[in-house]
C-alpha positions in Angstrom: -49.2 -74.2 -54.6 -52.8 -74.9 -54.3 -53.8 -78.6 -56.5 -55.2 -77.6 -59.4 -51.3 -76.1 -60.6 -49.8 -79.5 -59.2 -52.2 -80.9 -61.8 -51.4 -79.0 -64.7 -47.2 -79.8 -64.2 -48.6 -83.9 -63.9 -50.1 -83.2 -67.4 -47.3 -81.3 -68.6 -45.0 -83.9 -67.6 -46.4 -87.0 -69.0 -47.2 -85.0 -72.2 -43.5 -84.5 -72.4 -42.8 -88.0 -71.8 -45.2 -89.5 -74.6 -43.4 -86.8 -76.9 -39.5 -88.6 -76.1 -41.4 -91.8 -76.4 -43.5 -90.5 -79.7 -39.7 -88.5 -81.4 -37.2 -90.7 -80.0 -33.7 -90.7 -81.2 -33.3 -94.2 -81.9 -29.5 -95.6 -83.4 -28.3 -97.2 -85.8 -26.7 -100.9 -86.1 -23.1 -100.5 -86.3 -21.6 -102.0 -88.8 -20.6 -105.9 -88.6 -17.9 -106.6 -90.6 -14.5 -105.8 -91.3 -14.4 -102.8 -93.3 -15.7 -99.4 -92.0 -18.8 -97.3 -93.7 -17.5 -94.3 -96.6 -21.0 -92.0 -97.9 -20.7 -89.3 -100.1 -24.1 -87.3 -101.8 -24.3 -86.5 -105.3 -26.4 -83.4 -107.4 -27.1 -84.8 -110.2 -28.3 -82.0 -113.0 -29.7 -83.0 -116.3 -29.4 -80.1 -118.8 -30.6 -82.3 -121.2 -34.3 -82.7 -119.6 -36.9 -80.2 -118.2 -38.4 -80.8 -114.7 -42.1 -82.3 -115.5 -42.6 -83.1 -111.4 -42.1 -79.8 -110.1 -45.2 -77.3 -110.1 -43.2 -74.6 -111.3 -41.4 -77.0 -114.0 -38.7 -74.3 -115.3 -35.8 -76.0 -114.2 -34.1 -78.9 -114.8 -33.9 -82.8 -114.0 -32.5 -82.9 -110.5 -31.8 -86.2 -108.3 -30.0 -86.9 -105.3 -27.8 -89.8 -105.1 -26.1 -91.2 -101.8 -23.8 -94.1 -102.2 -22.3 -96.3 -99.5 -19.1 -97.9 -99.6 -16.7 -100.2 -97.9 -13.2 -98.4 -96.8 -9.5 -98.9 -95.0 -10.1 -96.1 -92.5 -12.9 -93.5 -90.9 -11.5 -90.5 -89.7 -13.2 -87.6 -88.1 -17.4 -88.0 -87.0 -19.8 -90.2 -88.3 -22.5 -88.6 -91.0 -25.8 -88.3 -90.3 -28.3 -90.3 -91.1 -30.6 -87.4 -93.0 -27.9 -85.4 -95.2 -30.6 -82.6 -96.4 -32.9 -82.4 -93.4 -35.3 -80.2 -95.3 -36.3 -83.1 -97.1 -38.0 -84.4 -93.5 -40.8 -80.9 -93.8 -42.0 -82.6 -97.4 -41.8 -86.3 -95.9 -44.2 -85.3 -93.6 -46.7 -82.8 -96.0 -46.7 -85.8 -98.3 -48.6 -88.1 -95.3 -50.6 -85.4 -95.0 -48.7 -84.9 -90.8 -47.2 -81.8 -88.8 -43.6 -80.6 -90.3 -42.5 -81.4 -86.6 -43.3 -85.1 -87.6 -40.4 -86.7 -88.9 -37.2 -83.8 -87.4 -36.0 -86.3 -84.8 -34.9 -87.9 -87.2 -32.0 -84.8 -88.2 -30.8 -85.9 -85.0 -29.8 -89.5 -85.9 -26.1 -90.5 -86.4 -24.7 -93.2 -88.9 -22.0 -95.4 -88.5 -20.6 -94.4 -91.8 -18.0 -91.5 -92.5 -18.8 -88.7 -95.2 -16.3 -88.6 -97.4 -13.3 -90.7 -96.5 -10.2 -88.7 -98.3 -8.3 -90.6 -100.5 -10.7 -93.5 -101.3 -12.0 -95.2 -104.0 -15.7 -95.4 -104.5 -17.0 -98.3 -106.7 -20.0 -98.1 -107.8 -22.9 -100.7 -109.9 -25.6 -98.9 -111.0 -28.4 -100.4 -112.3 -30.4 -98.3 -115.5 -34.1 -99.7 -116.2 -34.2 -98.1 -119.7 -38.3 -98.0 -120.1 -38.7 -96.4 -118.0 -36.4 -93.0 -117.9 
C-alpha cells in the first residue's frame, strides 16, 4: 500500500469517529421511584374540525399524544424513546438540517413498557379553552 492509501484510511477513521461522537445513541437515566413506568401512544382525530396547518388542508385535525404513567409491573422489552420515527426527518427539516441528523434517536430505548396489559391509566388533562 502506498502512503496516500494510509492517509485516506486515517481520514476515514477520523471522520467515522467524529460521526459516532456527533450522532451517539445515548442512554436515558433509570427511574428512581418504586413503580415501573408504562407508556401508551394515542392518535386522536377531531372529525368536527378541518385541518388548517397542513399544506393539503383536506383532512381533519389530528394529534399524537404519548402518556407515561406509574405501573405495577412491566413485561417484555422497553418502549422506544421515539415511537414514530417518521417525525425525525420532519424535525431535521424544520431546523434546516439534513434528514439524517436525528436518525440516531430511533435507537434510544426508554425505561417504560408499552402498554402494560391490564393496567389502568389515570390521565390529568388540562385544556386552555382560550386557544382551541
